[in-house]
C-alpha positions, 0 to 999 in steps of 0.5 A, a space after each residue: 597724584 594717585 598711586 596703585 599699591 599691588 600686593 601679592 604673595 611670593 616665594 624665594 623661588 619665584 621672587 626675582 622673576 615676579 619683581 623683574 616682571 613688575 619692573 617691566 610693567 612700569 612699577 615706580 618701586 618694588 618691596 620684598 617683605 618677609 615678616 613672619 608668621 605671614 607669607 613672603 610678599 611683594 609690594 609694588 607701586 604704580 602711577 594711576 595712569 597705568 590700568 589696574 585691571 591691565 596689571 592684574 591681567 598681565 600679572 595673572 597671565 605671568 603667573 600662569 606661565 610661571 606655573 606651566 614651568 613647574 614653579 609653586 605659584 600661589 593661586 591668590 589674586 594680586 590685591 590692588 588699593 589706591 594711594 594718594 601722593 603722600 600715602 604712597 611716599 610714606 608706604 615706600 619709605 616705611 619698607 626701608 627702615 634703617 637696619 643694623 648689620 653685623 658688628 659695625 655696619 648700619 644700612 640707611 636710606 637717604 631720608 633717614 641719613 643724619 650726622 647723629 647716626 655715626 654716634 651710634 658707633 656703627 658705620 652708616 652705609 647710605 643706600 637709595 632703594 631702587 631699581 637695582 638690587 641690594 638695599 641690606 633688607 633681604 637675607 642674601 644682601 645682609 648675609 654678604 655684608 656680615 661676611 664681608 665685614 668679617 673678611 675686612 676685620 683685620 688690619 692686613 686685610 683692610 689694605 685689600 682691593 675688592 671685586 664686586 661682580 653684579 653690583 646692583 645698587 653697589 651696597 657692598 662696593 661701599 660697605 667694603 670701602 667704608 670697612 677699609 678696602 682701598 678701591 673696589 672694582 664693581 661690575 654689572 651688566 645692568 645700566 640701571 645698576 651702574 647709574 644706582 651704584 654710581 649715586 650711592 658711591 658718591 653719596 658715601 663720598 667713596 666715588 673716587 674709590 670705587 670703579 664701575 663697569 658695565 660688564 660681566 666677569 667673563 669680560 674682565 681680565 684684571 689681575 686676581 683680587 685678594 677679595 671677590 664678592 658676588 650676590 647673585 643666584 645659584 645658577 649664575 654661581 655655578 656658571 661663573 665658577 671658572 671665572 671665580 677661579 681666575 679672578 680670586 688671588 691664590 689664598 684669597 677669600 670668595 664671598 658668595 650670596 643669593 643662595 637658597 639655603 638648601 642649594 649651598 651644598 651644590 655651590 659649595 661642591 661645585 666650587 670644591 672642584 676648583 680647589 676652594 674651601 668653605 670657611 664660613 656660612 651665614 643664613 638668613 631668612 632662608 637664604 645662604 651666604 658662603 665665604 670660600 679660601 681660594 687654593 694656595 695656587 692656581 691650576 
């Protein structure tokens, strides 16, 4: 069987929109690549039953619509090449090598997971790349993992139940359990994400400690959590501010990712109006992840 590989330049402002569009066009996989000094780009894979000219035409029209909304989109035609079965599998797998994160974590895809990986002294988190967001290879996910590891570093914190808002692949929920959290409630409104997170939790032998619910924070009325994580986009954090206040226990920690580095002050200011104090910041590849301490008592 043959496949199409479609490659196009992107930017932090348009990467998510273009990725979602490519999934909607029937992509079998989409990879975001940020390898300096080259410009960020997306690689998407399609079965050759899809029309390559139709894909290029649809994508060109969508890029034009983004420009009309004021987004800076490079006027470069997407590159489409043909791959055979083995080449597609190799190209896909090479895009997700094992990656060391923080002081203790090792994020690996299933085809790289081996028993001897644990001998490195790092904790393996096995994640299947798929339609849901979160493989550890994106700066926003990596930053959240670093802050999550720090938050769960002390023995007292390891008894902390965690709320994961917008779980995606479940990578933060799985990592939290691997780092000592007794339970995680993981939320997402996307059924593909829930399915991916369930698969990854089971693959890491922690499915019994990760509860998955297809809902958003506005539908969640659980008691406040000592630790809340949310790897979303800036505008979503701003919209969820009151939910973060309600769902984060007094004096607890709130970890937010998916924030462009030049937008973190906006998020910190908004959370500050609810009494949250910024305690840590990690910036990776232009993405900021922030850790806040909730006020000692809620209003």
